[in-house]
C-alpha positions as CSV (number, residue, x, y, z in Angstrom):
1,M,0.3,0.0,-0.1
2,A,1.3,3.4,-1.0
3,A,1.6,6.0,1.8
4,V,2.6,9.7,1.5
5,G,5.4,11.0,4.4
6,E,5.5,15.1,4.5
7,W,8.7,16.5,5.9
8,H,7.5,19.5,8.6
9,C,11.2,21.4,8.0
10,E,12.4,23.9,10.3
11,K,14.3,26.9,8.0
12,R,17.9,26.9,9.1
13,P,19.0,30.4,7.7
14,F,22.7,30.2,6.4
15,D,25.1,33.2,7.0
16,K,25.1,35.5,3.7
17,S,26.8,38.6,5.3
18,E,29.8,37.8,4.0
19,S,28.7,37.4,0.3
20,F,26.5,40.4,0.3
21,A,29.3,42.6,2.2
22,N,31.5,41.9,-0.8
23,N,29.1,42.8,-3.2
24,N,27.5,46.1,-1.6
25,E,30.5,47.6,0.2
26,N,30.7,50.2,-2.4
27,V,27.2,51.2,-2.6
28,P,25.7,53.5,-0.2
29,E,22.7,53.1,1.3
30,T,21.7,56.8,3.0
31,G,20.0,59.5,1.4
32,C,16.6,59.8,-0.3
33,L,15.4,56.6,-2.4
34,S,12.7,57.5,-5.6
35,I,11.5,54.0,-7.1
36,I,10.2,54.7,-10.2
37,V,7.6,52.0,-11.9
38,L,7.6,52.5,-15.9
39,G,4.5,50.9,-17.0
40,A,2.7,51.7,-13.6
41,S,-0.9,51.4,-15.2
42,G,-0.2,47.9,-16.5
43,D,-0.6,44.7,-15.7
44,L,2.6,43.3,-14.4
45,A,2.6,46.6,-12.1
46,K,-0.3,46.3,-10.4
47,K,-0.5,42.2,-9.9
48,K,3.2,42.2,-9.4
49,T,5.4,45.0,-8.9
50,F,3.3,47.3,-6.3
51,P,2.1,44.1,-4.2
52,A,6.2,43.4,-4.1
53,L,6.8,46.5,-2.9
54,F,4.0,46.7,-0.5
55,N,5.6,43.5,1.1
56,L,9.1,45.5,1.0
57,Y,7.2,48.1,3.1
58,R,5.8,45.8,5.2
59,Q,8.8,44.2,6.4
60,G,10.3,47.3,7.2
61,F,12.4,47.7,4.2
62,L,11.2,50.6,2.8
63,Q,11.0,53.7,5.3
64,L,8.4,56.2,5.1
65,N,10.9,59.1,5.8
66,D,13.6,57.8,3.1
67,V,11.6,56.5,0.4
68,H,8.9,57.6,-2.4
69,I,7.6,55.7,-5.3
70,F,6.6,57.2,-8.6
71,G,4.4,55.7,-11.1
72,Y,4.5,56.6,-15.0
73,A,2.7,55.7,-17.8
74,R,1.1,56.9,-20.7
75,T,-2.7,56.9,-19.3
76,K,-3.9,60.0,-18.2
77,I,-4.7,59.3,-14.5
78,S,-4.5,60.9,-11.2
79,D,-2.6,59.7,-8.4
80,D,-5.9,58.7,-6.4
81,D,-6.7,56.7,-9.5
82,L,-3.9,54.5,-9.7
83,R,-3.9,53.9,-5.8
84,D,-7.4,52.8,-6.2
85,R,-6.5,50.5,-9.2
86,I,-3.7,49.1,-7.3
87,K,-5.3,48.5,-3.6
88,G,-7.5,45.7,-4.7
89,Y,-4.4,43.6,-5.8
90,L,-2.3,44.1,-1.9
91,P,-2.7,41.6,0.9
92,D,-5.2,43.4,2.8
93,G,-5.9,45.7,0.5
94,N,-9.5,45.5,0.6
95,D,-9.6,45.8,4.5
96,V,-7.6,48.9,4.0
97,T,-5.4,48.5,6.8
98,E,-3.0,51.5,8.3
99,D,-0.2,49.8,6.5
100,V,-2.3,50.1,3.3
101,K,-3.0,53.5,3.7
102,N,0.5,54.6,4.3
103,F,1.9,52.9,1.5
104,L,-0.6,53.9,-0.8
105,L,0.6,57.5,0.3
106,L,3.7,57.1,-0.8
107,I,2.9,56.8,-4.1
108,K,2.6,59.6,-6.8
109,Y,1.7,59.2,-10.6
110,V,3.1,60.9,-13.6
111,S,1.6,60.6,-17.0
112,G,3.8,61.0,-20.2
113,S,4.8,59.1,-23.5
114,Y,7.7,56.6,-23.6
115,D,9.6,58.3,-26.4
116,A,9.0,62.2,-25.7
117,P,11.2,64.5,-23.4
118,E,8.2,66.3,-21.8
119,G,6.9,63.8,-19.9
120,F,10.2,62.5,-18.4
121,Q,11.3,66.0,-17.7
122,A,7.8,66.2,-15.7
123,L,9.1,62.9,-14.0
124,D,12.3,64.3,-13.1
125,Q,11.0,67.5,-11.6
126,A,8.5,65.1,-9.7
127,I,11.6,63.5,-8.2
128,S,13.7,66.5,-7.5
129,E,10.9,68.4,-5.6
130,H,10.4,65.0,-3.4
131,E,14.4,64.5,-3.1
132,F,14.4,68.7,-2.0
133,S,11.6,67.9,0.5
134,K,13.9,65.4,2.3
135,N,16.8,68.1,2.6
136,S,19.0,66.0,0.1
137,T,21.7,66.9,-1.3
138,E,21.5,67.1,-5.4
139,G,23.2,63.9,-6.9
140,S,23.2,61.9,-3.5
141,S,20.0,60.7,-3.8
142,R,19.3,57.0,-5.1
143,R,17.1,56.6,-8.2
144,L,15.7,52.6,-9.1
145,F,13.4,52.7,-12.4
146,Y,11.8,49.6,-12.8
147,L,10.7,48.7,-16.4
148,A,7.6,46.9,-16.3
149,L,7.3,47.3,-19.8
150,P,7.4,45.2,-23.1
151,P,11.1,44.8,-24.2
152,S,10.1,46.4,-27.3
153,V,9.8,50.2,-25.3
154,Y,13.4,49.6,-23.5
155,P,15.8,51.3,-25.6
156,P,14.1,54.7,-25.9
157,V,12.8,54.3,-22.1
158,C,16.5,54.4,-21.2
159,R,17.8,57.0,-23.8
160,M,14.9,59.3,-22.0
161,I,16.0,58.3,-18.6
162,K,19.7,58.8,-19.5
163,S,18.7,62.3,-21.2
164,H,16.5,63.6,-18.5
165,C,16.5,61.6,-15.0
166,M,19.7,60.8,-13.8
167,N,21.3,62.3,-10.7
168,K,22.7,65.7,-12.0
169,S,26.2,64.9,-10.1
170,D,28.0,62.3,-8.2
171,L,28.5,63.1,-4.8
172,G,27.4,59.1,-3.8
173,G,23.9,59.1,-5.2
174,W,23.0,56.3,-7.9
175,T,20.5,55.4,-10.8
176,R,19.6,51.8,-11.4
177,I,17.8,50.4,-14.3
178,V,15.6,47.0,-13.4
179,V,14.5,45.2,-16.7
180,E,12.8,41.7,-16.7
181,K,11.8,38.7,-19.0
182,P,11.2,38.4,-21.6
183,F,14.8,39.9,-22.9
184,G,14.2,39.9,-26.5
185,R,12.8,37.2,-28.8
186,D,15.7,35.3,-29.5
187,L,19.5,35.6,-28.8
188,E,20.2,38.1,-31.7
189,S,17.2,40.6,-30.3
190,A,18.6,39.9,-26.6
191,E,22.1,40.7,-27.9
192,E,21.3,43.9,-29.8
193,L,18.8,44.9,-26.3
194,S,21.8,44.2,-24.3
195,S,24.1,46.8,-26.8
196,Q,21.4,49.4,-26.8
197,I,21.0,49.2,-23.3
198,G,24.9,49.3,-22.4
199,E,25.7,52.2,-24.3
200,L,23.7,53.9,-21.9
201,F,24.7,52.5,-18.6
202,E,27.6,51.0,-16.8
203,E,27.3,47.5,-16.4
204,P,26.7,47.4,-12.6
205,Q,23.5,50.3,-13.3
206,I,21.8,47.2,-14.9
207,Y,19.7,44.3,-13.0
208,R,18.6,42.1,-15.6
209,I,15.9,40.0,-13.0
210,D,13.7,37.1,-13.5
211,H,10.9,37.4,-10.5
212,Y,10.7,33.5,-10.3
213,L,14.1,33.7,-8.4
214,G,12.1,35.6,-5.4
215,K,9.9,32.9,-4.6
216,E,11.3,31.4,-0.9
217,L,11.6,28.0,-2.1
218,V,13.3,28.7,-5.4
219,Q,15.5,30.8,-3.5
220,N,15.7,27.9,-0.8
221,L,17.0,25.1,-3.7
222,L,20.7,25.5,-3.3
223,V,20.2,25.5,0.8
224,L,18.4,22.2,0.4
225,R,20.5,20.8,-2.0
226,F,23.9,21.7,-0.4
227,A,23.1,22.3,3.1
228,N,21.7,18.9,3.6
229,R,23.9,15.4,3.7
230,L,20.5,13.4,2.9
231,F,20.5,14.5,-0.8
232,L,24.3,14.5,-1.4
233,P,24.2,10.8,-2.5
234,L,21.1,10.6,-4.1
235,W,21.3,13.6,-6.6
236,N,22.3,11.7,-9.4
237,R,21.6,9.4,-12.7
238,D,22.2,6.5,-10.7
239,N,19.1,7.0,-8.3
240,I,16.6,9.6,-10.3
241,A,14.8,8.5,-13.2
242,N,13.4,11.8,-14.1
243,V,13.0,15.2,-13.0
244,Q,9.6,17.6,-13.9
245,I,9.4,20.8,-13.5
246,V,5.8,22.1,-13.9
247,F,4.1,25.5,-14.6
248,R,-0.1,25.4,-14.8
249,E,-2.3,28.6,-14.7
250,D,-6.1,28.1,-14.8
251,F,-6.7,31.0,-16.5
252,G,-5.7,32.4,-20.1
253,T,-4.1,35.6,-21.3
254,D,-7.0,37.9,-19.1
255,G,-7.0,40.9,-21.7
256,R,-3.5,40.6,-22.4
257,G,-3.6,37.9,-25.5
258,G,-1.9,40.9,-27.9
259,Y,1.3,40.9,-25.7
260,F,1.5,37.4,-24.9
261,D,0.9,36.4,-28.6
262,Q,4.0,38.2,-29.6
263,Y,6.1,35.8,-27.1
264,G,3.9,32.8,-26.5
265,I,4.2,29.9,-23.3
266,I,8.1,29.0,-24.5
267,R,9.5,32.5,-24.4
268,D,6.8,33.6,-21.8
269,I,7.5,30.7,-19.1
270,I,10.1,28.1,-20.1
271,Q,12.9,30.0,-21.8
272,N,13.2,31.7,-18.1
273,H,11.4,30.6,-15.2
274,L,11.4,26.9,-15.6
275,L,14.9,27.1,-17.0
276,Q,16.4,29.3,-13.9
277,V,14.8,26.4,-11.8
278,L,16.2,23.8,-14.0
279,C,19.6,25.3,-13.3
280,L,19.1,25.3,-9.9
281,V,18.4,21.7,-9.6
282,A,20.7,20.6,-11.8
283,M,23.9,22.8,-11.0
284,E,27.4,21.4,-9.2
285,K,27.9,23.3,-6.0
286,P,29.5,26.6,-6.2
287,V,33.0,27.3,-4.7
288,S,30.9,29.9,-2.7
289,L,27.7,32.0,-2.4
290,K,29.1,34.8,-4.9
291,P,27.0,35.7,-7.7
292,E,29.4,35.3,-10.3
293,H,29.9,31.9,-8.5
294,I,26.6,30.7,-8.7
295,R,26.0,31.7,-12.2
296,D,29.1,30.1,-13.5
297,E,27.6,26.7,-12.5
298,K,24.1,27.9,-13.9
299,V,25.7,28.5,-17.2
300,K,27.6,25.0,-17.3
301,V,24.3,23.5,-16.7
302,L,23.0,25.2,-20.1
303,Q,26.0,24.7,-21.8
304,S,25.7,20.9,-21.4
305,V,22.2,20.9,-22.5
306,L,21.7,19.0,-25.6
307,P,19.7,19.9,-28.9
308,I,16.1,19.3,-28.3
309,K,14.4,16.8,-30.6
310,D,11.2,17.4,-32.4
311,E,9.7,14.4,-31.0
312,E,10.1,15.3,-27.4
313,V,7.9,18.4,-28.0
314,V,4.0,19.0,-27.5
315,L,2.7,22.2,-28.4
316,G,-0.7,23.3,-27.9
317,Q,-3.0,26.4,-27.8
318,Y,-6.3,26.3,-25.6
319,E,-10.1,26.6,-27.1
320,G,-11.0,30.1,-26.8
321,Y,-7.8,31.8,-27.1
322,K,-8.4,33.7,-30.3
323,D,-11.7,34.8,-29.2
324,D,-9.7,37.3,-27.6
325,P,-9.7,40.5,-30.2
326,T,-6.4,41.1,-29.6
327,V,-5.3,37.9,-30.8
328,P,-4.6,37.4,-34.9
329,D,-7.5,35.3,-36.0
330,N,-4.7,33.0,-37.8
331,S,-2.6,33.0,-34.7
332,N,-0.5,29.6,-33.7
333,T,1.1,31.0,-30.8
334,P,1.5,27.9,-28.3
335,T,-0.3,28.8,-24.7
336,F,0.7,25.1,-23.6
337,A,4.5,23.3,-24.0
338,T,6.2,20.3,-23.2
339,A,9.9,19.5,-23.8
340,I,12.4,17.0,-22.7
341,L,15.7,18.4,-22.0
342,H,19.0,15.9,-21.6
343,I,22.1,17.1,-19.8
344,H,25.5,15.8,-21.2
345,N,27.3,15.3,-18.2
346,E,28.7,13.0,-15.5
347,R,25.8,13.5,-13.3
348,W,22.6,13.5,-15.2
349,E,23.5,11.8,-18.3
350,G,20.5,9.6,-19.4
351,V,18.1,11.4,-16.7
352,P,15.1,13.3,-18.7
353,F,14.3,16.8,-17.6
354,I,10.8,17.2,-18.4
355,L,9.6,21.1,-18.5
356,K,5.9,21.8,-19.0
357,A,3.9,25.1,-19.1
358,G,0.5,25.8,-19.9
359,K,-2.3,28.8,-19.5
360,A,-6.2,27.9,-18.8
361,L,-5.7,24.2,-17.8
362,N,-7.9,22.4,-14.8
363,S,-5.3,23.7,-11.9
364,R,-2.9,26.2,-10.8
365,K,0.4,24.6,-9.6
366,A,4.1,25.2,-10.2
367,E,6.6,22.3,-8.7
368,I,9.6,20.1,-9.2
369,R,9.1,16.6,-8.9
370,V,12.1,14.7,-8.6
371,Q,11.1,10.7,-9.5
372,F,13.8,8.2,-8.4
373,K,14.4,4.9,-9.6
374,E,12.6,1.7,-8.5
375,V,14.0,-0.4,-6.1
376,P,16.5,-2.9,-7.7
377,G,14.9,-6.9,-6.7
378,D,12.2,-5.4,-5.2
379,I,10.5,-8.3,-3.4
380,F,6.8,-6.2,-2.7
381,K,6.3,-6.0,-6.0
382,C,5.0,-2.5,-5.6
383,Q,5.7,-0.8,-9.0
384,K,2.1,-0.3,-9.3
385,Q,2.3,2.1,-6.2
386,G,4.3,4.4,-8.0
387,R,8.2,5.1,-7.8
388,N,9.8,7.2,-4.7
389,E,9.0,10.8,-5.7
390,F,10.7,14.6,-4.0
391,V,8.3,17.2,-4.7
392,I,9.0,20.7,-4.1
393,R,5.6,22.8,-4.4
394,L,6.3,26.4,-5.6
395,Q,3.0,27.7,-5.7
396,P,0.1,27.9,-4.2
397,S,0.8,26.9,-0.7
398,E,4.4,26.1,-0.8
399,A,5.3,22.6,0.7
400,I,7.8,20.1,0.6
401,Y,7.2,16.4,0.6
402,M,8.4,13.1,0.1
403,K,6.3,9.9,-1.5
404,L,7.0,6.8,0.1
405,T,5.9,3.3,-0.1
406,A,5.0,1.7,3.2
407,S,2.6,-1.0,4.2
């Protein structure tokens, strides 16, 4: 008889202080901080960016006296209109707690085009007025620009920021640009984007992020693998039959059909979110927790992935996708994809990594499922009960559990 045993894990923090100190020793953490969300009226901003900022505020990382948040977009709305749009997406937003009220008061809105100077000049003026009100010396403040925008407008927006919204002098302040996936459509367009942005900003000023790496259990993958002796002898081709990395959504494009149709499920989910998770599952132990050492091991995994065979890919599109008026009637953009990846190295030779992602499915789930090989010489004949599995559920209701066979 099969039974499932769950591990109730105590989170044991590891010491990040050395890694953080080495990377942040020259970064000033005083002075006025302005966080500018470009594309503030869009879907990503209201569903992800502003709720994330609210969580940082609620945890004490954004101080009322030092931080202000500016929304910028083409939509002509007022400060209160933007706050009303955001409020319903915040935790406890419908209850309008004291934290919600105070956070919303941090937000100011500026309207303007993404490729004309007038709007960015108005944005710079609004930021400067806030800095002046906090008695911040010109050039000593910190400005963080988060681009919640399609990649196609990154270059003109970055040019406008460079020309009109940078700190006016170098007195210890900084300007940072945060860009997120999808970063281009393919290698050529990604390299072109990097080149265009790189001509405007120094590399330490540019942050290319994947918000999936902010999920708690994704962040803990390295700790689970390398801080627990239990996994060291098991995590290889001798014991593991396959690894499944699954992303399922129970809703469709929800008004984002025109945007989604430019990219599809592979560019939107698999080539960033799921490949990041794949790298953390499959990588070797880095020599330290420094970002460059972790990056190097992740790159080695990607370099070891063999070309994907056509017969190991399944694509699909959910019924009703083209009913969205923003989607072309002849669209063949996939909303579902499965691909089998093979990592050609000593640890993983012969182990299939199965990546699945889809929209408008019958459940919402993101998980890593490590399935172990059958017991050699099994005297209980329990193959019908299924193999042992180690499962990490990333969302919803994060969990770590092991599937074991017992009588």
